[in-house]
C-alpha positions as CSV (number, residue, x, y, z in Angstrom):
1,X,-27.0,-42.9,-5.4
2,X,-30.2,-44.7,-5.6
3,X,-29.7,-45.7,-9.3
4,X,-26.2,-47.2,-8.5
5,X,-27.5,-49.3,-5.6
6,X,-30.1,-50.8,-8.3
7,X,-27.2,-51.6,-10.8
8,X,-25.3,-53.1,-8.2
9,X,-28.5,-55.1,-7.5
10,X,-28.9,-55.8,-11.2
11,X,-25.7,-57.1,-12.2
12,X,-25.4,-59.6,-8.8
13,X,-29.2,-60.3,-9.4
14,X,-28.4,-61.4,-13.0
15,X,-24.6,-62.9,-13.0
16,X,-23.6,-65.5,-15.0
17,X,-21.4,-68.8,-14.4
18,X,-18.6,-70.0,-16.9
19,X,-19.9,-71.2,-19.8
20,X,-22.7,-69.0,-20.3
21,X,-25.5,-70.4,-17.9
22,X,-27.5,-68.3,-16.4
23,X,-28.4,-67.9,-12.1
24,X,-32.0,-68.3,-13.0
25,X,-33.1,-70.9,-16.0
26,X,-31.9,-74.3,-16.9
27,X,-29.3,-75.1,-19.4
28,X,-30.5,-74.8,-23.2
29,X,-29.8,-77.3,-26.0
30,X,-27.5,-76.4,-28.8
31,X,-29.9,-76.9,-31.5
32,X,-31.3,-74.0,-33.7
33,X,-35.1,-74.6,-32.4
34,X,-34.4,-74.8,-29.2
35,X,-32.0,-71.5,-29.0
36,X,-34.7,-70.0,-31.0
37,X,-37.7,-71.0,-28.3
38,X,-34.8,-70.3,-24.9
39,X,-34.1,-66.4,-26.6
40,X,-38.0,-65.9,-27.6
41,X,-38.8,-67.0,-24.0
42,X,-36.6,-65.4,-22.4
43,X,-37.4,-61.8,-24.0
44,X,-41.0,-62.7,-23.2
45,X,-40.3,-63.2,-19.7
46,X,-37.4,-60.1,-19.0
47,X,-37.9,-57.5,-21.9
48,X,-39.5,-54.2,-20.4
49,X,-40.7,-52.3,-23.3
50,X,-43.0,-54.2,-25.8
51,X,-45.6,-51.7,-25.3
52,X,-43.6,-48.8,-25.8
53,X,-42.3,-50.2,-29.3
54,X,-45.6,-52.0,-30.4
55,X,-44.5,-55.2,-30.7
56,X,-47.1,-57.9,-30.0
57,X,-44.5,-60.6,-29.2
58,X,-46.3,-63.9,-29.7
59,X,-47.2,-62.5,-33.2
60,X,-43.8,-62.5,-33.7
61,X,-43.0,-65.9,-32.7
62,X,-45.5,-67.3,-35.3
63,X,-44.3,-65.2,-37.9
64,X,-40.5,-66.4,-37.0
65,X,-40.6,-69.8,-35.4
66,X,-41.9,-71.2,-39.0
67,X,-38.5,-70.3,-40.4
68,X,-36.3,-71.7,-37.7
69,X,-35.6,-75.4,-38.1
70,X,-32.1,-77.6,-36.8
71,X,-30.9,-78.0,-41.0
72,X,-30.6,-74.4,-41.3
73,X,-27.0,-73.0,-40.9
74,X,-25.6,-70.3,-38.5
75,X,-26.1,-67.3,-40.8
76,X,-29.7,-68.5,-41.8
77,X,-29.9,-69.0,-38.0
78,X,-29.0,-65.3,-37.6
79,X,-30.9,-63.9,-39.9
80,X,-34.1,-65.5,-38.5
81,X,-32.8,-63.7,-35.1
82,X,-33.0,-60.4,-37.1
83,X,-36.4,-61.0,-38.3
84,X,-37.4,-62.0,-34.5
85,X,-35.8,-58.6,-33.1
86,X,-35.7,-55.6,-35.8
87,X,-39.4,-54.8,-35.0
88,X,-38.3,-53.7,-31.7
89,X,-35.9,-50.8,-33.1
90,X,-34.4,-51.0,-30.0
91,X,-30.3,-49.9,-30.1
92,X,-29.9,-52.1,-27.1
93,X,-30.8,-55.0,-27.9
94,X,-28.5,-57.3,-30.2
95,X,-26.7,-60.3,-31.2
96,X,-22.9,-61.3,-31.4
97,X,-22.1,-64.4,-33.1
98,X,-19.2,-65.7,-35.3
99,X,-20.6,-65.4,-38.2
100,X,-21.6,-61.8,-37.9
101,X,-24.1,-59.3,-35.5
102,X,-27.4,-57.4,-35.5
103,X,-28.7,-54.5,-34.2
104,X,-32.4,-53.9,-33.6
105,X,-31.8,-50.3,-33.9
106,X,-30.1,-50.9,-37.3
107,X,-30.9,-47.9,-39.7
108,X,-33.6,-46.2,-37.6
109,X,-31.4,-43.5,-36.4
110,X,-31.3,-40.1,-38.8
111,X,-28.2,-39.7,-39.2
112,X,-26.9,-36.0,-38.5
113,X,-23.9,-34.8,-39.9
114,X,-21.3,-34.5,-36.8
115,X,-17.4,-33.8,-37.3
116,X,-15.6,-33.2,-33.3
117,X,-12.9,-32.3,-35.8
118,X,-14.3,-29.6,-38.2
119,X,-15.9,-27.9,-35.0
120,X,-12.3,-27.7,-33.5
121,X,-10.7,-26.6,-36.8
122,X,-13.4,-24.0,-37.6
123,X,-15.3,-22.5,-34.6
124,X,-12.9,-23.0,-31.6
125,X,-10.4,-21.3,-30.6
126,X,-7.2,-23.7,-29.8
127,X,-9.0,-26.7,-28.2
128,X,-7.7,-28.3,-25.7
129,X,-8.6,-31.9,-24.3
130,X,-8.7,-33.7,-20.6
131,X,-10.0,-36.4,-19.3
132,X,-8.3,-39.3,-21.1
133,X,-9.6,-36.9,-24.3
134,X,-13.3,-37.6,-24.0
135,X,-13.6,-34.2,-23.0
136,X,-12.7,-31.5,-25.4
137,X,-13.0,-28.1,-24.3
138,X,-12.0,-24.6,-25.6
139,X,-13.8,-20.8,-26.7
140,X,-15.9,-19.9,-29.6
141,X,-13.7,-18.2,-32.3
142,X,-16.2,-15.7,-32.8
143,X,-16.7,-14.3,-29.0
144,X,-14.2,-15.4,-26.5
145,X,-16.8,-15.2,-23.7
146,X,-18.9,-18.3,-25.5
147,X,-17.3,-21.4,-23.8
148,X,-17.2,-24.9,-25.6
149,X,-17.3,-28.5,-24.0
150,X,-17.9,-31.8,-26.1
151,X,-18.2,-35.0,-23.8
152,X,-17.7,-38.0,-26.3
153,X,-18.5,-40.6,-23.4
154,X,-19.5,-41.5,-20.3
155,X,-17.4,-44.5,-19.8
156,X,-13.6,-44.9,-20.5
157,X,-11.4,-48.7,-20.1
158,X,-12.6,-51.2,-17.2
159,X,-16.2,-50.7,-16.1
160,X,-17.0,-53.4,-13.5
161,X,-19.8,-52.7,-11.1
162,X,-17.5,-49.4,-10.6
163,X,-19.9,-46.2,-11.4
164,X,-17.4,-43.3,-11.0
165,X,-14.3,-43.3,-13.1
166,X,-11.4,-40.9,-12.3
167,X,-11.6,-38.9,-15.4
168,X,-14.9,-37.6,-14.9
169,X,-13.5,-35.1,-12.2
170,X,-11.5,-33.6,-15.0
171,X,-14.7,-31.7,-16.0
172,X,-13.5,-29.1,-13.2
173,X,-10.6,-28.9,-15.5
174,X,-12.6,-27.5,-18.6
175,X,-15.2,-25.7,-16.2
176,X,-12.3,-23.7,-14.5
177,X,-10.8,-22.5,-18.1
178,X,-14.2,-21.0,-18.8
179,X,-15.6,-19.9,-15.5
180,X,-15.4,-16.2,-16.7
181,X,-17.5,-17.1,-19.9
182,X,-20.9,-15.6,-20.3
183,X,-22.3,-18.9,-21.4
184,X,-21.3,-22.4,-22.8
185,X,-22.3,-24.6,-25.5
186,X,-22.6,-28.0,-24.0
187,X,-22.0,-30.9,-26.4
188,X,-22.8,-34.4,-26.4
189,X,-23.9,-35.2,-30.2
190,X,-22.3,-38.8,-30.7
191,X,-21.9,-39.3,-27.6
192,X,-23.5,-43.1,-27.1
193,X,-23.5,-43.3,-23.7
194,X,-21.9,-45.4,-20.3
195,X,-21.9,-45.0,-16.8
196,X,-24.6,-43.6,-14.9
197,X,-22.1,-42.5,-12.2
198,X,-20.1,-40.5,-14.6
199,X,-23.5,-38.4,-15.8
200,X,-24.1,-38.0,-12.0
201,X,-21.0,-36.5,-11.3
202,X,-21.0,-34.4,-14.2
203,X,-24.5,-33.3,-14.6
204,X,-23.7,-32.0,-10.9
205,X,-21.3,-29.6,-11.8
206,X,-24.7,-27.9,-13.9
207,X,-27.3,-28.1,-11.3
208,X,-28.9,-24.7,-10.3
209,X,-31.9,-27.2,-9.0
210,X,-31.2,-30.3,-7.3
211,X,-34.3,-32.4,-8.9
212,X,-35.8,-35.7,-9.7
213,X,-36.0,-35.9,-13.6
214,X,-36.7,-39.7,-14.4
215,X,-38.0,-42.5,-12.6
216,X,-36.6,-46.2,-14.0
217,X,-38.6,-49.5,-13.0
218,X,-37.1,-52.5,-13.2
219,X,-38.8,-55.9,-14.7
220,X,-39.2,-58.4,-11.7
221,X,-41.2,-60.9,-12.4
222,X,-42.3,-63.3,-16.3
223,X,-45.9,-61.0,-16.7
224,X,-45.6,-58.3,-18.7
225,X,-46.6,-55.6,-15.8
226,X,-43.9,-57.1,-13.3
227,X,-41.9,-54.4,-12.0
228,X,-40.4,-53.4,-9.0
229,X,-40.6,-50.0,-7.4
230,X,-39.7,-46.9,-9.3
231,X,-36.0,-45.5,-8.3
232,X,-36.0,-41.8,-8.7
233,X,-32.7,-40.1,-11.2
234,X,-32.2,-37.2,-9.7
235,X,-29.7,-34.2,-10.5
236,X,-27.8,-33.0,-7.9
237,X,-25.3,-30.3,-7.1
238,X,-21.8,-31.4,-6.4
239,X,-18.3,-29.9,-7.1
240,X,-17.4,-26.5,-4.9
241,X,-19.3,-24.6,-7.6
242,X,-21.6,-24.7,-10.3
243,X,-22.0,-23.0,-13.7
244,X,-25.4,-21.9,-13.8
245,X,-24.9,-18.9,-16.6
246,X,-26.8,-20.0,-19.8
247,X,-25.9,-23.5,-21.1
248,X,-26.8,-24.7,-24.5
249,X,-27.1,-28.3,-24.9
250,X,-26.0,-29.8,-28.5
251,X,-28.1,-33.4,-29.1
252,X,-28.3,-35.3,-32.4
253,X,-29.9,-38.2,-33.4
254,X,-26.6,-40.5,-32.2
255,X,-26.6,-39.2,-28.9
256,X,-27.6,-42.6,-27.3
257,X,-28.3,-44.5,-23.5
258,X,-26.2,-42.5,-20.8
259,X,-26.1,-38.9,-23.0
260,X,-29.7,-39.2,-23.4
261,X,-30.2,-39.6,-19.0
262,X,-27.5,-37.0,-18.8
263,X,-29.6,-34.8,-21.5
264,X,-32.7,-35.7,-19.3
265,X,-31.1,-34.4,-16.3
266,X,-29.5,-31.3,-17.7
267,X,-33.0,-30.6,-19.9
268,X,-34.9,-30.1,-16.1
269,X,-32.7,-27.0,-15.4
270,X,-33.9,-23.5,-15.7
271,X,-30.7,-22.0,-17.0
272,X,-30.4,-25.2,-19.8
273,X,-31.7,-25.0,-23.8
274,X,-31.5,-28.0,-25.9
275,X,-30.5,-27.9,-29.4
276,X,-30.2,-29.7,-32.5
277,X,-31.7,-32.8,-33.1
278,X,-33.7,-35.6,-30.9
279,X,-31.4,-37.9,-29.2
280,X,-31.9,-41.8,-30.0
281,X,-34.7,-42.8,-27.5
282,X,-32.4,-45.8,-26.0
283,X,-32.6,-45.3,-22.0
284,X,-33.3,-49.0,-20.0
285,X,-29.8,-51.0,-18.8
286,X,-29.1,-53.7,-21.2
287,X,-28.5,-57.1,-19.7
288,X,-26.0,-59.4,-22.0
289,X,-27.2,-63.0,-21.9
290,X,-25.9,-66.1,-23.6
291,X,-26.9,-69.1,-25.8
292,X,-25.6,-72.5,-25.4
293,X,-23.6,-72.2,-28.9
294,X,-21.9,-69.0,-27.2
295,X,-23.6,-66.6,-29.0
296,X,-24.5,-63.4,-27.0
297,X,-27.8,-61.6,-26.7
298,X,-29.0,-57.9,-24.8
299,X,-32.2,-57.8,-23.5
300,X,-33.4,-54.2,-22.3
301,X,-34.9,-54.6,-18.8
302,X,-35.8,-51.1,-17.8
303,X,-38.9,-48.6,-18.0
304,X,-37.5,-45.3,-18.1
305,X,-40.1,-42.3,-18.1
306,X,-40.3,-38.6,-17.0
307,X,-42.1,-37.5,-13.4
308,X,-45.1,-37.4,-15.2
309,X,-45.2,-40.9,-16.7
310,X,-44.4,-40.5,-20.1
311,X,-41.7,-42.1,-21.9
312,X,-39.4,-40.8,-24.4
313,X,-38.5,-44.5,-25.1
314,X,-38.2,-44.4,-29.1
315,X,-38.4,-41.2,-29.2
316,X,-35.8,-39.2,-27.7
317,X,-35.5,-36.2,-25.5
318,X,-37.0,-33.3,-28.2
319,X,-35.6,-30.0,-28.2
320,X,-38.0,-27.2,-29.2
321,X,-39.5,-26.5,-32.4
322,X,-37.4,-23.6,-32.8
323,X,-34.0,-25.0,-31.7
324,X,-34.9,-28.8,-33.6
325,X,-32.3,-28.8,-36.1
326,X,-30.9,-31.7,-38.4
327,X,-27.2,-31.3,-39.7
328,X,-27.1,-32.2,-43.3
329,X,-24.2,-30.5,-44.4
330,X,-20.6,-30.9,-43.6
331,X,-19.8,-27.9,-44.7
332,X,-21.7,-25.6,-42.0
333,X,-22.7,-27.1,-38.6
334,X,-26.0,-25.3,-38.3
335,X,-27.0,-26.6,-34.8
336,X,-23.8,-25.4,-33.7
337,X,-24.4,-22.1,-35.3
338,X,-27.7,-22.2,-33.5
339,X,-26.1,-22.4,-30.4
340,X,-23.4,-19.3,-31.2
341,X,-26.8,-17.1,-32.2
342,X,-28.4,-17.9,-28.9
343,X,-25.3,-17.2,-26.4
344,X,-25.1,-13.9,-28.6
345,X,-28.5,-13.1,-26.8
346,X,-27.4,-13.6,-23.6
């Protein structure tokens, strides 16, 4: 609830008017130099992660600004923005233009081989779907006392500021079908995020102990260290009952954003073991802006840490070394097989 209120505040605080002018800030000129300076200054004042990402923003300006002229083409301007933003290695930072797009995190994440179709074909008996096909569930073929649930995303359809969507409640359908299992493999590989409300709703079904698992601070001024008061992110029991038998949580380098928040929440629970690769390492809320020419870009405005102050930003949530596994073959899902092996020990 605390984070839900924070998101509403953020969304209303950074509301944009028609024509892409900002609620706060001056109109900008449409020439390339002015737009470059506008974007650089916006990041300088609102981007939350320069220290975490190890980027000196003034040095970036000195390197890239000489490349920008008012006689360049749109493609050349996009290339200059790429040179400016790529060192952040932040998958929540992007530019969408009429001549192409870029993402600061492109090429940085490892690619784990993962196919839900292959999992269902080779390992899950009679898989079913619910939650607008976002949730896939069933039982492992080799042992029908091992349950399997894959959550493909934490959003579906229109979002707005509504942090809860009806589909998320269908997790109860999957859990009811698997209530008699001895353990559960909960798979969020390839989950690229969504809405915090859905994370809260679903994670609460697996909660054994109510717990604060992270702190989130949001930029509230132009200085490097201007952050608001920390907001606690909590996993709390909800629903008529919770699945508290052993849970093996599968993640990979394509588990991102709200998928990582879900991983943080579940990993705080004593009955949950993470297996697979590290997650992507992007946790901040990203606010979308607009340049004078209509091109859109996003800025990460939050710093998310564990309760002890350490941050998984850039590194992701990492399993223990014995369960740190990269899938390198399409023929065998080593991550899932390790989870099945661990379930067999229950």
